[in-house]
N, C-alpha and C positions, 0 to 999 in steps of 0.2 A: 450383446446386450442391446436393447432398443434405445434409441436416443431419448434423453430426458431433459426436462427444464426444471430448474429449482429457483424459486423466488424467496427472498428473505431480506431482513433489514439488519445492517451492522450498526451497533451502538457506537457512541463516541469513544468509549474505552477500547472496544475491539478495533476500531480504526486507528486509534492512537498507538496501540501496541505494535501494529505492523507498519503503518505509514510514516511514523516518526523517525525510525532508524536511518533511512537514507538522507533525511534532512538534518541530522545532528551536526555534521561539520558546518553546514551553512548557517544553522542556528547559532553555533558557537562564534563563528566569524561575525555574524550580525550583532550579537551581543557585545563582543569586544570592540567592534568598530563603533557601535552606538555609544558605549561608555566612553571611549576615547574622544569621540566628537563632542559629547556633552561636557566632558572635563575641559577640553580646549575652549569650548564656547563660554564656560563659566570663568575660566582663569586667564584666557588670552583675549579672544575677540568673539563677538556674537556671530561674526561671519562664518565661524566653524560649524554653525548649525546647518549650513548647506551640506555638510558631510552626511547628515542623517538621511538625506535623499538617496545616498548610494546603495545601501542594502536592498531597498525595494526595487531598484533598477537592475541590480545584479542577480537577485534571487526572487523574481516575481512569483515563482511556484511555491516558495516557502510561505509567502504572505497569503497566497490563495488558499493553501492548505490550512494555515492558522485561522483565517476568516471562515473557511468552510466548517472547521471544527466548532468554532464559536457560534455561528449562526444556524448551522444545520447539524444538530447533534446525531440524528439518525439518517443513514443513507440506504435507500432501497437498492437492491442488487438483483440482477437476474443472471443465472448461469445456464447456458445451453451446452449440452454435451452430446456429440454424435460419435460415429465410429473412429474418427481421426482427429477431431478438433474440439476444443473447449472455448466457448465464447463468453466473455465476461462483460456485462453491460452495467455500468454504474455511473451516476453523476453526469449523465450526458455523454460519457465516453464509452468506447467500445474497443475491446481488445480480443483478438483471436490467437489462440495458442495451440500448437500441435500437442496432442496427448502424449506422443512419444518423448516429449521434452520434460515431462514431470519426473523428477528423480527422487522425491521424498514426499510422502503423505503421512502426517502424524497428528495425533490429538494433543492439543495444548489447552489446558483448562476447559473452557466451554466452547471451543471451536476446533474444526479441522483445519490444519495448515497445509497448503500445497506449495511446494517449491519447484520452480521451473528453471531450466537451463538458461533461458533468455533474461532471467533476473526477477521477474514478478513473483511476489509472495501473495497468495490468495488465501483468505480466511473465510470459512463457511461455518455457521453455527452448527453444533452437534445435531440438533433436532431437525435441521433442514434436509439432511441426507439420510437415506435408508442404509441399512447394513450392506445390501446388495450394491448400491451405488458407490459406497466407500470401497468395497472390495474391487469393483471395476476400476476405480481410479488408482488404487494401490497396485493393481496388476501391472500398470504401466511403469510404476516406480520399481517394482520387482524385476521386470524385464530389463530395465535400464541398469539395475545393480548386477544382474546376471551378465549383461553385455560387458560391463566394466571389469568383471572378475576374470 
């Protein structure tokens, strides 16, 4: 297949569905630590308010993610696919992944979800890819499944 480039925009809901899961443990810890610090500040000493600075120092990525969702509801994305690599460009960041590493490509609601062995989960709206492009990407996942069997 010839290389192709796909440009699309992910909505806040589509981003939240995929990007929130890795941050759930950090969000739970931040919430618990924040409630504990606020309780101590109210009942013991106002000096415990200093504890509220801890979570942003420990989990800066969580706060960048939350602020990004809040202030930038839509994120433009560009995906470039050639014979061996998929390059994902979004939000000023660039990630290059080997196509051989995709082990699952499936439809979930209104997006295609691509799972990679290195950990990234990519979402692409249904209307952004043609049937031929989806079959091309699924071919790598099928070969990976055949190699595992």
